[in-house]
VOKE-889733 format. One line per 10 residues: number of its first residue (from 1); their letters; for each residue x, y, z of C-alpha. Coordinates in Angstrom, 1 decimal, padded with zeros to 4 digits, m for minus. Example, Ala and Ser with C-alpha at 12.3 -4.5 7.8 and 13.67 -1.06 7.14 Angstrom:
2
1) as) 012.3,m004.5,007.8  013.7,m001.1,007.1
//
This chain:
255
1) mlhsssqtcl) m023.1,m009.9,011.3  m020.8,m009.0,008.4  m020.6,m011.3,005.5  m017.9,m011.0,002.9  m018.7,m011.6,m000.8  m016.9,m009.1,m003.1  m015.6,m009.4,m006.7  m011.8,m009.5,m007.2  m010.4,m010.3,m010.7  m007.1,m011.8,m010.8
11) yrfsnrsqya) m004.9,m011.3,m014.0  m002.0,m013.5,m015.1  000.5,m012.7,m017.9  001.8,m015.5,m020.0  004.5,m015.0,m022.7  003.3,m017.9,m024.8  002.2,m015.7,m027.6  005.1,m014.8,m029.8  003.7,m011.5,m030.5  002.4,m010.0,m027.3
21) priairciss) 001.7,m010.9,m023.7  m001.7,m012.8,m023.2  m003.6,m012.0,m020.1  m005.8,m014.6,m018.3  m008.4,m013.3,m016.0  m010.0,m015.2,m013.2  m012.6,m013.6,m011.1  m013.6,m014.4,m007.4  m016.3,m012.9,m005.3  m015.7,m010.9,m002.1
31) tavlhkkggk) m018.3,m007.9,m001.7  m019.2,m007.0,001.9  m022.9,m007.1,002.7  m024.2,m006.0,006.1  m027.1,m007.8,007.6  m028.7,m005.9,010.4  m031.9,m006.4,012.3  m033.5,m003.2,011.9  m032.5,m002.7,008.1  m032.8,m004.5,004.8
41) anmahtrtds) m029.7,m006.2,003.6  m028.1,m004.9,000.5  m028.5,m007.9,m001.9  m026.1,m006.5,m004.6  m025.0,m009.2,m007.2  m021.5,m008.5,m008.5  m020.8,m009.0,m012.1  m017.9,m010.2,m014.1  m017.5,m006.9,m016.0  m016.7,m003.4,m014.7
51) sppvtdashd) m020.3,m002.1,m014.6  m021.8,m001.5,m011.3  m024.2,m004.1,m010.1  m028.0,m003.4,m010.5  m029.5,m003.0,m007.1  m032.7,m001.8,m005.5  m031.5,000.9,m003.1  m034.8,002.2,m002.2  m035.0,000.3,001.1  m031.3,000.5,002.1
61) tptdkvfdfs) m030.4,002.0,005.4  m027.4,004.3,005.8  m025.6,001.5,007.3  m026.3,m000.8,004.3  m024.9,001.9,002.1  m021.5,002.4,003.9  m020.9,m001.4,003.5  m021.8,m001.3,m000.2  m018.4,m001.3,m002.0  m020.0,m002.2,m005.4
71) ilessilkal) m019.1,001.2,m007.0  m015.7,001.3,m005.5  m015.1,m002.3,m006.8  m016.3,m001.5,m010.3  m014.1,001.6,m010.4  m011.2,m000.5,m009.5  m012.0,m003.2,m012.2  m012.1,m000.5,m014.7  m008.7,000.8,m013.9  m007.4,m002.9,m014.1
81) eklthdlsql) m009.1,m003.4,m017.5  m007.5,m000.1,m018.7  m004.2,m001.2,m017.3  m004.2,m004.5,m019.1  m005.3,m002.9,m022.3  m002.5,m000.4,m022.2  000.0,m003.0,m021.4  m001.1,m005.3,m024.1  m000.2,m002.4,m026.6  003.5,m002.5,m025.7
91) rsggrfnpdv) 006.1,m004.4,m027.6  007.5,m007.2,m025.7  010.9,m008.2,m026.1  011.6,m009.5,m029.6  007.9,m009.8,m030.2  005.6,m007.2,m031.8  001.8,m007.1,m031.2  m000.3,m007.0,m034.4  m003.0,m005.2,m032.7  m001.2,m002.0,m032.6
101) venlkvqlgk) m001.3,m001.9,m036.3  m004.9,m003.0,m036.6  m005.9,m000.2,m034.3  m004.1,002.5,m036.4  m006.4,005.2,m037.6  m006.7,005.4,m041.5  m008.2,008.6,m043.2  m010.2,007.9,m046.3  m011.6,010.3,m048.8  m010.4,013.8,m050.2
111) agsketvrlk) m009.3,016.8,m048.3  m012.3,018.4,m046.6  m014.4,015.2,m046.6  m012.1,012.8,m044.9  m013.3,009.8,m042.9  m011.3,008.2,m040.2  m011.6,004.5,m039.7  m009.5,001.8,m038.0  m007.2,m000.1,m040.0  m008.7,m003.4,m039.0
121) dlaqvvpkgr) m012.1,m002.2,m040.6  m010.2,m002.1,m044.0  m007.6,m004.8,m043.8  m006.4,m008.1,m042.0  m003.0,m008.2,m040.4  m001.3,m011.6,m040.7  001.9,m012.0,m038.8  004.6,m014.2,m040.6  007.9,m014.5,m038.8  009.5,m011.1,m038.9
131) llnvivgeke) 006.9,m009.7,m041.3  003.3,m008.5,m041.1  001.2,m008.9,m044.2  m001.5,m006.3,m044.3  m004.2,m007.4,m046.7  m006.6,m004.9,m047.8  m009.9,m005.6,m049.3  m009.9,m002.9,m052.0  m007.1,m001.6,m054.2  m008.0,002.2,m053.3
141) hikpvttaia) m007.3,001.4,m049.7  m003.6,000.6,m050.2  m002.3,004.2,m050.3  m004.2,005.4,m047.1  m003.5,002.2,m045.2  000.3,002.4,m046.1  000.3,006.0,m045.1  m001.1,005.3,m041.8  001.4,002.5,m041.2  004.4,004.6,m042.1
151) aspyslapqq) 003.0,007.6,m039.9  002.9,005.4,m036.8  005.2,005.6,m033.8  006.5,002.1,m034.2  009.3,002.7,m036.7  007.6,000.7,m039.5  008.3,001.0,m043.1  005.7,m000.7,m045.3  006.7,m001.9,m048.6  005.0,m002.0,m052.1
161) pppdspltip) 002.7,m004.9,m052.6  004.4,m007.7,m054.7  002.9,m008.3,m058.2  001.5,m011.9,m057.3  m000.4,m010.1,m054.1  m001.4,m006.8,m055.3  m003.6,m006.2,m052.2  m000.9,m007.2,m049.7  001.3,m004.7,m048.0  004.4,m006.4,m046.5
171) vpippptges) 005.6,m004.6,m043.4  009.0,m005.7,m041.9  009.2,m005.7,m038.2  012.3,m004.0,m037.0  014.3,m005.8,m034.3  014.0,m004.7,m030.8  016.7,m002.4,m029.3  017.8,m001.5,m025.8  016.2,001.9,m026.3  012.8,000.2,m027.3
181) rkaaleaaqk) 012.8,m002.1,m024.3  013.7,000.8,m022.0  010.8,002.9,m023.6  008.3,m000.1,m023.2  009.3,m000.5,m019.5  008.8,003.2,m018.9  005.4,003.0,m020.5  004.5,000.1,m018.4  005.4,002.0,m015.3  003.4,005.0,m016.4
191) aaetantaiq) 000.4,002.7,m017.0  000.8,001.4,m013.5  000.9,005.0,m012.0  m002.3,005.8,m013.9  m004.1,002.8,m012.6  m003.0,003.5,m009.0  m004.2,007.0,m009.4  m007.6,005.8,m010.5  m007.9,003.4,m007.7  m007.1,006.3,m005.1
201) darsvhhkkl) m009.5,008.5,m006.7  m012.2,005.8,m006.2  m011.3,005.4,m002.7  m011.5,009.2,m002.2  m015.1,009.1,m003.5  m016.1,006.2,m001.0  m014.4,008.0,001.9  m016.4,011.2,001.2  m019.6,009.1,001.4  m018.5,007.6,004.8
211) rkyqieksvr) m017.5,011.2,006.0  m020.9,012.4,005.0  m022.8,009.7,007.1  m020.2,010.5,010.0  m021.2,014.1,009.9  m024.9,013.4,009.7  m024.5,010.7,012.7  m026.8,008.5,010.8  m024.5,005.4,011.2  m023.1,004.1,014.3
221) pddlqkaqkg) m019.4,005.0,015.0  m018.3,001.2,015.2  m020.0,000.5,011.9  m018.3,003.4,010.2  m014.9,002.1,011.6  m015.6,m001.3,010.2  m016.8,000.2,006.8  m013.5,002.2,006.6  m011.5,m000.9,007.2  m013.4,m002.8,004.5
231) meevvkkglg) m012.9,000.1,002.1  m009.1,m000.1,002.8  m009.0,m003.8,002.3  m010.7,m003.5,m001.1  m008.4,m000.7,m002.1  m005.4,m002.7,m000.9  m006.4,m005.7,m003.1  m006.8,m003.5,m006.0  m003.3,m002.0,m005.7  m001.9,m005.3,m005.2
241) evkrivdgak) m003.5,m006.4,m008.4  m001.8,m003.5,m010.2  001.7,m004.3,m009.0  001.3,m008.1,m009.7  000.0,m007.3,m013.3  002.7,m004.8,m014.0  005.5,m007.0,m012.5  004.2,m009.7,m014.8  004.3,m007.4,m017.8  007.8,m006.2,m017.1
251) rvleg) 009.2,m009.8,m017.0  007.7,m010.3,m020.3  009.0,m007.1,m021.7  012.5,m007.7,m020.6  012.4,m011.2,m022.0
//
């Protein structure tokens, strides 16, 4: 008897934030587990992150293994996590995501002994209307932080700190243009293609496992057929999630 209990995470975009789309994640469980009279059932416990569940596979039969989609599901979840991260870095309509500035790499030290750190380790980014205030902790960090912001691909022009706030670097946010919206939409589509490719690669890995057991004839043909169908259902759900996430992101980017 085949029981369904695998994990699928649903992502929902919301444009409540004035700076970047927020993503809500809801996980449901749906991992296929096969219970057979002659073999020990695979009692894998799915997790809410993208790490494969910890299982004791020492007593699993080949039939148990073909119905174990945990690695496939884990790979799909990783692809969805990367997709949402990549989309969160995109500029959405008239909004600007401060995270892209916080994640800029800043070089410290003299030539030959430079150390690279993330901007958020040196400064705090505070949005204020159409301005980002980048507040550094030490005066000697103003120049390298300013250089990193000016060299970023986001068309930012940091200003000199005002006399009354010598550790604050004002960074005006340029207004969005038709070209910037188009670039963001193209980047979103590229992120979708990357996620779809990762999911298809994960499917290929699981399919090779099924093919191996088919050649060895260690699993009954009808069980292999059911496992193949289960695999395709898991992949279909993953591809559907990619489309839903990206369609939601595009609506925000176009707003």
